[in-house]
C-alpha positions in Angstrom: -4.1 -13.8 -14.2 -1.1 -15.7 -13.4 -0.9 -17.7 -10.3 2.9 -18.9 -10.1 3.6 -22.3 -8.2 3.9 -20.9 -4.7 5.1 -24.2 -3.6 8.1 -24.1 -6.3 11.7 -25.0 -5.0 14.0 -22.3 -5.5 17.6 -22.8 -6.3 20.6 -21.2 -4.6 21.5 -19.5 -7.8 19.0 -17.5 -9.7 21.5 -16.5 -12.6 20.2 -13.4 -14.2 16.7 -12.1 -13.5 14.2 -10.5 -15.5 11.2 -8.6 -13.9 8.1 -8.2 -16.2 6.4 -5.2 -14.5 9.8 -3.7 -13.1 8.4 -0.4 -12.5 5.7 -0.9 -9.9 7.1 0.3 -6.0 7.4 -3.6 -5.2 8.7 -5.0 -8.0 11.2 -2.0 -8.9 12.4 -2.2 -4.5 13.1 -5.8 -5.0 14.8 -5.6 -8.6 17.3 -2.6 -6.5 18.2 -5.4 -3.8 19.3 -7.6 -6.7 21.1 -5.4 -8.4 22.5 -4.5 -4.8 23.9 -8.3 -4.8 25.3 -8.1 -8.2 22.4 -10.1 -10.3 22.4 -8.9 -13.6 18.9 -7.4 -14.1 16.4 -6.6 -16.9 12.9 -6.0 -16.8 10.1 -4.7 -19.0 6.8 -2.3 -18.2 4.1 -0.6 -20.2 5.2 3.4 -19.4 8.4 4.7 -18.5 8.7 6.5 -15.0 11.2 7.7 -12.1 11.7 3.9 -11.1 12.6 2.5 -14.1 15.0 5.5 -14.7 16.3 5.2 -11.1 17.1 1.0 -12.0 18.8 2.1 -15.4 20.8 4.8 -13.2 21.4 1.4 -11.5 22.6 -0.6 -14.4 19.6 -2.7 -15.0 18.4 -3.2 -18.9 14.8 -2.0 -19.1 12.7 -2.4 -22.2 9.3 0.0 -22.6 6.5 -2.5 -23.6 6.3 -6.2 -23.2 7.7 -8.2 -25.9 9.2 -12.0 -25.9 12.8 -10.5 -27.1 13.1 -8.5 -23.8 13.6 -11.7 -21.7 17.1 -12.3 -23.3 19.0 -14.7 -21.9 17.7 -14.5 -18.1 17.9 -17.4 -16.4 14.8 -16.5 -14.0 11.6 -15.1 -14.8 9.7 -12.3 -11.7 6.6 -11.6 -11.7 3.3 -10.0 -10.0 0.0 -11.5 -10.0 -1.3 -8.7 -11.9 0.1 -10.2 -15.3 -2.2 -11.6 -17.8 -1.3 -15.6 -19.0 -0.7 -14.5 -22.6 2.0 -11.8 -21.6 4.4 -12.6 -24.3 7.4 -12.7 -21.8 5.8 -14.7 -19.8 4.7 -17.5 -22.4 7.9 -17.8 -23.8 9.9 -18.3 -20.1 7.5 -21.4 -19.9 8.2 -22.4 -23.9 12.1 -22.3 -22.5 11.5 -23.9 -18.8 12.8 -20.8 -17.0 11.7 -20.9 -13.5 8.9 -18.2 -13.1 8.9 -16.9 -9.6 6.1 -14.2 -7.9 7.7 -11.5 -6.7 7.0 -12.5 -2.8 9.3 -15.7 -3.8 11.7 -13.8 -5.3 11.8 -11.5 -2.1 11.6 -14.6 0.5 14.8 -16.2 -1.4 16.5 -12.5 -0.9 15.8 -12.4 2.6 17.3 -16.2 3.2 18.1 -16.8 6.8 17.6 -13.2 8.2 15.4 -11.8 11.0 12.3 -10.9 9.2 9.3 -8.5 10.2 6.4 -8.7 7.7 3.6 -6.5 8.0 0.4 -7.5 6.8 -3.6 -6.4 6.6 -6.2 -5.4 4.6 -5.2 -1.4 4.9 -1.8 0.5 6.7 0.6 -1.4 5.4 2.8 0.6 3.5 2.5 3.3 5.9 3.6 1.3 8.7 6.3 -0.3 7.3 7.9 3.5 6.7 6.8 4.1 10.2 9.0 0.9 11.5 12.1 1.8 9.1 11.8 5.0 10.2 11.8 4.2 13.9 14.7 1.8 13.2 16.7 4.2 11.3 16.2 6.9 13.5 17.7 4.7 16.7 20.5 4.4 14.6 19.7 0.5 13.4 20.5 -0.1 9.8 17.4 -3.0 8.5 17.0 -3.8 5.4 13.3 -3.2 4.0 11.4 -3.2 1.0 8.2 -1.5 1.0 5.5 -0.9 -1.1 5.9 2.9 -2.0 8.8 5.4 -1.4 9.4 6.4 2.1 9.6 10.5 1.5 12.6 11.1 4.4 14.5 8.6 2.1 13.6 8.8 -1.6 13.4 5.1 -2.2 11.3 1.9 -1.3 14.0 -0.4 -0.5 17.6 -0.6 0.4 20.0 -3.1 1.8 21.2 -2.7 5.4 24.4 -4.2 7.1 22.2 -5.7 10.1 20.5 -8.9 9.9 17.1 -7.1 10.2 14.8 -7.3 7.4 11.5 -5.2 7.0 8.9 -5.9 4.3 5.1 -4.9 3.5 3.5 -8.7 3.0 0.6 -8.7 0.7 -2.2 -10.9 1.3 -3.7 -10.5 -2.1 -2.9 -13.7 -3.3 -1.7 -15.3 -0.2 1.9 -14.8 -1.3 2.4 -13.4 2.5 2.5 -17.1 3.3 5.5 -17.7 1.8 7.9 -15.9 4.1 10.0 -17.3 7.2 8.8 -14.6 9.4 9.8 -13.6 12.7 8.0 -10.6 13.5 4.2 -10.4 12.1 2.2 -7.0 12.2 -1.1 -7.4 11.8 -2.7 -3.9 10.8 -6.4 -5.4 10.5 -8.4 -8.2 8.9 -10.7 -6.0 6.8 -12.7 -8.1 3.9 -10.6 -8.0 0.5 -9.6 -9.8 -1.9 -12.5 -12.2 -1.7 -12.1 -12.6 -5.6 -8.9 -14.8 -4.7 -10.1 -16.2 -1.1 -13.6 -17.1 -1.7 -15.4 -16.0 1.4 -14.5 -14.2 4.9 -13.6 -17.4 6.5 -11.1 -18.3 4.2 -9.4 -14.8 4.3 -9.4 -14.9 8.0 -7.7 -18.3 8.0 -5.2 -17.0 6.1 -4.5 -14.5 8.5 -4.2 -16.9 11.1 -1.6 -18.9 9.1 0.4 -15.9 8.8 0.3 -14.8 12.3 1.0 -18.5 13.9 4.1 -18.7 11.4 5.7 -15.8 13.5 8.4 -17.4 15.7 9.0 -14.5 18.2 5.8 -11.9 18.3 2.9 -11.0 16.6 1.4 -7.4 17.0 -2.0 -7.6 15.8 -4.8 -4.6 16.2 -7.4 -4.2 19.1 -10.1 -2.6 17.4 -10.6 -4.1 14.1 -13.1 -7.3 14.4 -11.5 -9.6 12.1 -8.1 -8.9 13.7 -9.6 -10.0 17.0 -11.3 -13.3 15.6 -7.4 -14.0 14.5 -6.1 -12.9 17.8 -8.1 -16.0 19.5 -6.6 -18.5 17.7 -3.1 -16.8 18.9 -3.3 -17.8 22.5 0.0 -20.1 22.4 1.6 -17.0 20.6 3.4 -13.9 22.1 1.0 -11.6 21.4 0.9 -7.4 21.6 -2.5 -5.6 20.6 -2.4 -2.5 20.1 -5.4 0.2 19.1 -7.4 2.2 21.0 -9.8 -0.2 22.9 -9.4 -0.2 27.1 -7.8 -3.9 26.4 -5.1 -3.2 24.4 -1.4 -3.5 25.4 -0.5 -0.3 23.5 -3.4 1.8 24.2 -3.9 4.8 21.9 -5.7 7.9 23.5 -5.7 11.6 23.8 -5.8 11.9 20.3 -5.9 15.6 18.7 -6.6 15.7 14.9 -6.5 19.6 14.2 -3.5 19.5 11.8 -0.7 16.8 12.3 -2.2 14.0 14.8 -1.3 14.4 18.4 -1.8 11.3 20.7 -0.6 9.3 23.6 0.3 5.6 23.9 0.0 3.6 27.0 2.2 0.6 27.5 3.0 -1.2 30.9 1.7 1.1 32.9 3.4 4.3 31.3 2.4 6.8 28.9 4.4 8.1 26.1 3.4 10.9 24.0 4.4 12.4 20.5 3.1 14.6 17.4 3.4 13.0 13.5 4.4 15.3 10.7 1.2 13.2 9.3 -2.5 14.0 9.9 -5.3 11.6 10.8 -6.6 9.4 13.6 -5.9 6.3 11.0 -1.9 7.1 11.4 -2.0 7.8 15.5 -3.1 3.9 15.1 -0.3 2.6 12.9 2.5 4.4 14.5 1.1 2.7 17.4 1.4 -0.6 15.7 4.8 0.6 14.7 5.7 1.2 18.2 4.4 -1.9 19.4 7.0 -3.6 17.0 9.9 -1.5 18.1 9.4 -2.0 22.0 8.9 -6.1 20.7 12.2 -5.8 19.7 13.8 -4.6 22.8 14.1 -0.8 21.9 13.3 1.9 24.3 9.8 3.4 24.6 9.9 7.0 24.1 12.8 6.8 21.8 11.1 4.6 19.8 7.7 6.9 19.7 10.4 9.8 19.0 12.2 8.4 15.8 8.4 6.8 14.4 7.2 10.3 14.9 10.2 11.5 12.0 8.0 9.5 9.3 7.0 12.1 6.9 4.8 10.0 4.6 5.0 7.8 1.3 4.3 8.5 -2.1 0.6 8.3 -3.2 -0.5 8.4 0.4 -2.0 12.2 0.8 0.7 13.3 -1.1 0.3 16.4 -2.3 0.8 17.4 -6.1 0.0 21.0 -6.1 -1.7 24.1 -5.2 -3.6 26.7 -8.2 -6.1 29.4 -7.1 -5.8 28.1 -4.1 -7.1 24.4 -4.8 -4.7 22.3 -3.3 -4.6 18.1 -5.3 -4.0 15.4 -3.5 -3.1 11.9 -4.2 -4.3 9.0 -2.2 -3.7 5.0 -3.0 -6.8 4.2 -1.3 -8.9 1.4 -2.7 -10.9 0.3 -0.1 -14.0 2.2 1.5 -12.1 1.8 4.8 -9.2 3.0 3.1 -11.5 6.4 1.6 -12.7 6.9 4.8 -9.6 7.3 6.7 -7.7 9.6 3.9 -10.8 11.5 3.2 -11.1 12.3 7.6 -7.2 12.3 7.4 -8.1 15.6 5.3 -10.9 17.3 7.0 -8.9 17.5 9.8 -6.7 20.2 7.8 -8.8 21.8 5.2 -10.3 24.2 7.6 -13.2 25.8 5.8 -12.6 24.3 2.5 -14.5 21.7 1.2 -13.5 18.4 0.2 -13.7 17.1 -3.3 -13.2 13.2 -4.4 -12.1 12.0 -7.6 -12.8 8.3 -7.5 -11.4 5.5 -9.9 -13.1 2.3 -8.6 -10.6 -0.8 -8.6 -11.3 -4.0 -10.4 -14.6 -4.9 -11.6 -15.5 -7.5 -8.5 -14.7 -5.2 -5.8 -16.5 -2.3 -7.7 -19.3 -4.7 -7.6 -19.2 -6.0 -4.4 -18.8 -2.8 -2.4 -20.4 -0.2 -4.8 -23.0 0.4 -2.1 -20.3 0.7 0.6 -18.2 3.3 -1.7 -21.2 5.5 -2.1 -21.7 5.8 1.6 -18.3 6.5 2.2 -17.9 8.8 -0.4 -21.4 10.8 0.6 -20.3 10.8 4.3 -16.7 12.1 4.0 -16.7 14.0 0.3 -18.4 17.4 -0.4 -18.5 16.7 -3.8 -17.5 13.3 -5.5 -16.4 13.1 -9.2 -16.4 8.8 -10.1 -13.9 7.6 -13.3 -14.7 4.4 -14.7 -13.2 1.2 -13.6 -9.4 0.2 -13.8 -10.1 -3.4 -14.6 -6.0 -4.5 -13.6 -5.9 -8.2 -13.9 -10.0 -8.4 -14.6 -11.9 -8.8 -17.3 -15.0 -6.3 -17.8 -18.2 -7.3 -16.2 -21.4 -6.6 -17.5 -23.0 -3.3 -16.1 -20.1 -2.7 -13.5 -18.6 0.9 -14.0 -18.4 3.9 -12.2 -21.9 4.7 -12.5 -22.5 1.7 -10.1 -20.9 3.7 -7.4 -22.2 7.4 -8.3 -26.1 6.3 -8.9 -26.0 4.6 -5.3 -26.0 8.4 -4.0 -28.6 9.8 -1.7 -28.1 12.8 -3.4 -27.4 12.9 -7.0 -26.2 16.7 -6.8 -23.0 16.0 -4.7 -21.7 13.3 -7.1 -20.8 13.0 -11.1 -19.9 10.0 -13.4 -17.5 11.2 -15.5 -15.5 8.6 -17.6 -13.5 10.8 -19.8 -10.4 12.1 -18.4 -10.6 15.3 -19.7 -14.4 16.3 -19.4 -13.6 15.7 -15.6 -10.6 17.5 -15.0 -12.9 20.4 -16.6 -15.7 19.6 -14.5 -13.3 19.7 -11.7 -12.1 23.4 -12.6 -15.8 24.6 -12.6 -16.8 23.5 -9.3 -13.5 24.1 -7.0 -13.1 26.9 -5.0 -10.3 28.2 -3.0 -9.4 26.7 0.0 -10.8 22.9 -1.5 -8.7 20.1 -1.1 -9.0 17.7 -4.0 -8.2 14.2 -3.5 -7.8 11.8 -6.3 -8.6 7.9 -4.8 -7.2 4.5 -6.3 -4.6 2.1 -6.3 -4.6 1.9 -10.4 -3.4 4.4 -12.7 -5.5 7.6 -11.2 -2.8 9.4 -10.6 -1.9 10.1 -13.8 -5.1 12.5 -14.0 -3.4 14.9 -11.7 -1.9 16.8 -14.2 -4.6 17.1 -16.2 -6.9 18.3 -13.1 -3.7 21.1 -12.5 -4.2 22.0 -15.7 -7.8 22.5 -16.1 -7.7 24.8 -12.5 -4.7 26.5 -14.1 -6.6 27.2 -17.2 -9.4 28.7 -15.8 -7.5 31.2 -13.5 -6.1 32.9 -16.8 
C-alpha cells in the first residue's frame, strides 16, 4: 500500500494533474473541481464507469488500465492509499521526480483558505455530508463540496460553489483527515475501525482528538457513541455541540417513528423541532441531528434547517434500490463494518413489511474480516433472515492464510441461515432459489459487490420465466 508523504510542501501551481484511480467517488469529485478550475486533468482506472464518462465529458483524458504511458506530461500525480507500490504510473512518477499527492492533500490544496466544514467518523460520513450540503442549498447557500458518494438529488459527488464555505467528507482511514484546516468539525462516531493503520484503539481515538481540536470554530460530536464521548472529554476548551439520543445531548433526538421514512423530533435550546425524512432508519434520524447541529452552529434558523435537511434523498450505494423482479427488491449498501451492517439491515427491516431480508455480504479486507468475523456473523444472523457470504475483497491487502468468507459463515449459530458461496454466479443462482415475493435482498460491502447486482436481477428474472 502506498503511503505518500503527508508532510510534503505543496507548491502554488500543480500544473497538469494525473489521477491514478480517477473513477472512485472521492477521486472523481476532486478531479471534477480541478477541471472546473481550468487544470489539465488526465487519469486512469481499472474499468470504465459513469464517473469516468462524466469526467471525459468535462474534458478529462482517461485511460482504462494502468500503464506508465498514461502519465504523459503530468506535473503532479494524485493517488489514494489503496494503490500498490508497484503501480507503473506511481513508479514512473517517482523516477521522474513528479510530486505524488494523496487525494486529501490535493483536496486541501483546492480548499486553500476557505471556511471548511469537515465530516469524519467511522460510519455515516457520506450521508451526513450529503445532508449538510442539501440543507445549505435548500436554505439558499451555495457551498463547494466533495462527498464520498453521489448525492441523489444533485447527481454529483462534488461541485464548486460561489461562497467561501466548503463541505468535505474527511477520511480517517489513513490519518489524512488531519491535513485539513478545519473550521467546523462533525464527528459522527469513533467506532473502532482501520486498526490496521493505527495499530491500537488508543491511537485511533487520539487521531479524532487531534482532528477535533484542529477545528477553529466548532466541534459537533455524537453523545451516544462511547468513543466519541471519550474524545469529547478532551475538548473542554473548545466550542462543542453534542447530538444524539442521550438525555444530556445539546441536540437531543426523540420521538423516532420508523414505520417507513423515519420521523423524529430534535430538542435544541429548549424548543422541539420535528420532521420526516425521505429515507428510512433510526441511524438516519441521528445523522440528520448531526447535520442540524452543524447548520444551527453556523447560525442558521433551526426549523428551516431541519426542513431543508429533510429533502435529502440519499446517496449512491446507501440502501440504493436497483430493481424489483417477481416481487423481490434488490438493494445495494456500502456497509462494511458490523455497526454499519446493523444500521443498514435495521433500516431495511422498517420498510420490508412481511417480507424477509436476505443479505449478500462481501467481507472487505483480510485484516478486518479476521478481526471482526464473530461480530459480522452475530450482526448478520440478528438482522437478516438469510445470508449469502461471498469471498473477501482484499483491496490494498495481500491474502491471509485461512481468511475467507467462510470465516464469517462458520460463526453463525444456525448454519441453515447462511451459505458461503464464493462464486458469484453460483451465489446469484442460489439467491434466486430461496427468494420469494416481498423479500428484500441487500448487498453489503465497500468493495465491488455492487457489480453482482445485475447477476442477481438476471437470476431472479430467469426463475420467473
